[in-house]
N, C-alpha and C positions, 0 to 999 in steps of 0.2 A: 313349733314350726321349724323345720330344718332350714339352716342357712343355705343360700345359693352357693354353688361351688366357687364363684368369684364374688367376693363381697365388696361393698362400697364403703369408703371412709373418707374423711377429710384429714388434712395434715395437722391442723391445730388452730391457728388464729382466725379471727373473724373481725370484720370492720367494727370499730367501737361505735355504738349508737350515739348519735348527736346528743340525745337527751341525757345519756349517762355522763358524757364528757362535760355537759353544761352544768349538771347538778349531781356530782358524784356522792354517793353515800353507800353504806353497807347494804341497805335494803334495795337501793337502785341497782347495785351490782348483782344481787341475787335475782332481781327481776330480769335484768338484761341477760344473765346467764341462762335463765329459764327460757327466754325468747330464742337464744342461739340454739340451745339443744332442741327445743320444740320445732324450730325451722328445719333442722336436719331430720328429725324423726318424721315429720309430716311429709318431707320429700322422699322418705324411704331409705335414708342412709342406715346401713347395717351397724356400723361402729362409729359412734358419735364422739365429739370432743366438746370441751366447755368454751371454746373461743378465745381463751387466754386473756379475757378482758381486764382482769385484775393486774396484769403485768404491764399494761401500756404505760409508757413514760413519755410525756409530751416533750421533754427536754432531749430525748434521744430517739427520735422517730426512725433513724436509719436501721435500728435493730428492734424496734417495737417493744423495748423492755425485756427482750429475751436474754439479755446479758445482765443488766442492772438488777433485775428482780432476783436473780440468784446470787450475785456477788455482793450486793450492798449489805445484806444482813449478816454475811459471814464474818467471823472474827479473823484477824490477821490481815484484813484488807481495809485500807483507808480510802474513803471516798474523795477527800479533798486532794486536789492535784496541784503540786507546786509548779512554778514556772519552769524550773530546770527539768523537772520530771516530764512536763508537757513537751519540752524541746527534745528530750531523749526519746520519748515515745513517737513523736512525729517523724523522727529520723529513722527509727528502726522497727516501726510497727509491722506486725504480720497481717494487719487488717487495714489496708491503706485508706479505705473510704471513711474511716473514723479519724477525727482530728484530735481526740483526747481519749484516754483509757477510762474504763468504768471505775477503776480503782488502782491503788498501788499496794502490792503485796509487801507487807512490812514484817511479817512473822509467820509462824506456823498457822496454816489455815484450819479453822474449825467451823462448825455449823452456825455458831452465833445464834441469831434469832430466826434463821431460816426454818420454815415449817411447812413442807409440801403436803403432808397429809390433810391439812385443813382445807385448802381449795379443792383437793381431790375428793374429800368427803362431801363438800358442798355440791359439787357437780354430780356425784354418784346419787345423791338424794333427789336430784332434779331429773334424772334420766330414767326412761323406761326401757331403753335399749342398751346393749353393751357399750361401755364407756372406755375411751382411750385417754390416758393422761400423758402430757408431754413434758419433757425435761431437756433443757439445753445440755449438750454433751461436754465432757471435760476438755476435749481438744479445742473447741471453739472458745470456751471460757478462758482457757490458758492463753490462747493467742491474742485475746483482747486486753488482758491485764498487763500492767507494767510491773514486772517482777524484780523486786530489790531484795528478796530473801532467798529463794531457791536457786536463782540464777541459771535455771535450766528448764526449758519448756516441758520436757518429759516429766521431770520431778514435780513441777507445778501441776501438770495434768493429773498425775497420780494422787497428789494431795487433794485436789478437787474431786477426783473420782471417789476417794474414801468418804468424803462428806456426802456426796450424792448417793452413794451406795447405802449409807446408813439411813438416809431419808427414804429411798426407794423401797426398801424392804418393809416399810410400814404403809405403803400405798394400797388402797382398796380399789383397784381398777381391773378391767378385763384385759387391757393391753397397756403396757408402759412403753412409750416411744422416746428414744433419745434423739435429739436433733443436732446434726453437724453440718453447718453451711460454709465452713472455712476449708475443710480438708480437701474438697474437690479441686481447689486451686493450689494445694500443696501436697500432692500425692506422695512425694518423697518422705513425708513424715508418717506414713501409714503404720509402721511397726509399733512405734510408741503410742500412736493414737489408738490403735486396735487394743493394745494391752491395757490402756487406761479405760476405754469404754467397756471392755469385757468385765472389768472389775465391777462396774455398775450393773451391767446386764446380768451378771451372776446373782445379784442381790434382788432381782425382780421376784416377787412371791411366786411359789410354784403353781398357784391357781391361775396366775396371769400369764400372758404371753409377752415376750420382749421383742421390740421392734427398733429399727434404726432408720431415721430419715436423713437423706443427703440430697442437697441441691447445689446449684451453682450461684445461689444468692439472688436477691431481687430488691432493687431500690428504685421505686418509680418506674417499674417496667424494664429496668436495665439489669442485665446479667452482671454480677459482681466478680465472680471467679472464672478464670479461663482454664480450660482443661477438657478431658474427656473421660468416659467411664472405663475405657480399657486400662488406663493407668491406675484404677482403683480396684481392680478385680481381686488382687491379693488381700486388700483390706476387707472387702465384702466377704470373701470366703473365710476370713479369720474370725468373723463376728459370731458370737454365741447368742444368736437371735433367732426367733421364729420366722421373721420376715423382714425385708427391707422395703422402704417407701421412697421411691426414686423419681427424680425429675426426668420425664421422657417426652412429654408433649412439646416442649420448646426445644428439644434436641433434634439433630438430624435423624431421619427415620432409619438410615442404614446403621446407626449406632446400636440399634436393638440387638444385632447379631452377637455382640460381645457377651450378652447375658446367657448364651449357650454354655459359657464357662462358669456360671454361678453354681456353687455347691448345692447339690440336690436337697440337702437338709434345710435350706433357707428358701422360704417362699418369696416370690417376686411381687412387689407392689408396683403397679405400672401407672405412671402419671399420664392421664388421658385428657386432662383439662389444663389449658395454658393460662396461668394466672398473670402472665405478663401482657396479655391481650385483653382488651375490654369487650371484645366481641364474644357473645355467648355461643358456645358450641351447640350444634344440633345433635339430637340423640343419634342420628345416623352417623355423624362424624365420630362420635364416641364409640359406637358399635364397630365401625370400620377400624379404629385404632386397636381395639381389643382383638378383632379378627386377625389383623396383620401380625400382632405379637404372637398369637397362638399358632398361626400357620408357620411362623419362623422358629418358635421355641418349643412348640408341642403343646397339645392339650393338657391342661392341669398345671402348667408351669406358672401361669399368672394366678395369684391367690387373692389379690386386692386390686381395685382400681380407685383412683383418687386424683385430686388436683396435683399439680407439680409441687406446690408449696402452700403456705397459708394465704388467707384471703385479706389480710388486714389492710392492704393498700388499695383495695377496690371499694367502690360504693356498694352499699348493702344490696340494692336491687340487682346488680351485676353478679355479686357473690351468690345470691339466692338463685338466680337463673342458672348459673353454672352448676350449683348443687343439684337442681332438678334435672338438668341435662345429663349429668353424670349417672344418676339412677335410671333415667329413662333409656339412656344408651346401653347401659349394662343389661337392663331387662330386655331390650330389643335384641341384643346379641344372643342372650340365653333363651329367648322365646318365652319369657315370663309374662309378657303382655301382648 
């Protein structure tokens, strides 16, 4: 069956089921991942994700484990934070909403025990539709760590990118998506951020597509980063990616015009579901958002529609409702139903 010209996907995370949090086990994790993928497939999502349930860290809810899951297993990074290190980090952190770093970089960074192909293979075995696997990008990881070795965020990002690239080349997924939620608040860092992420994107297997997700952050419905997409166009155009996955639903509608300048070789993923609101969008509202973008940017410019970001802070019934509305709205717009 031929895929629709505008495909639906989700960004990555899904609310952790209460029964998994109450009684975690390897089998319960597999069962929960099966539920997450089946929920998306039954709703009609074209490109599904595993929900990132295995990354959740109750001690660090502000980033849902999207940092610690990657940095904790790496060699060269110490998880224990000394008092003086905590003070230094709190004074100079590039991510102000965190009070302590996920780790201290004490030496050359290596993979350590990080093994991304394992969760990717688990999800691939449970999915009957194309699968997207998500990886936190090197810029965001570098900005959260307390660096006492490289003493330069760009050098640290490149070291992290080398580790991630070596993992990514072994992933069996249809799309590999790198997530960057800090850069939109620091557009002046785009050159070294783009160089580091491209190192990872080039490692994506040839049979897969490379994607990059950017958003302005979300913590309890609050935007974390201040900025606008216009300041990030040089970064977006420098990416060696098939498509970008961008927060648009929670942004000013007039901001869409800036994407006229997006390089033609990069597909536009349009956020049409606002995850910072608990109200479930109507299919008609989703269809209108797609229509507005295509009228402004031209037919064929939008390649994916999706939520602005992950669902992990929402209740499951709200996340599921938004997933269904996303598909129904896309179908309504394309005349598929």
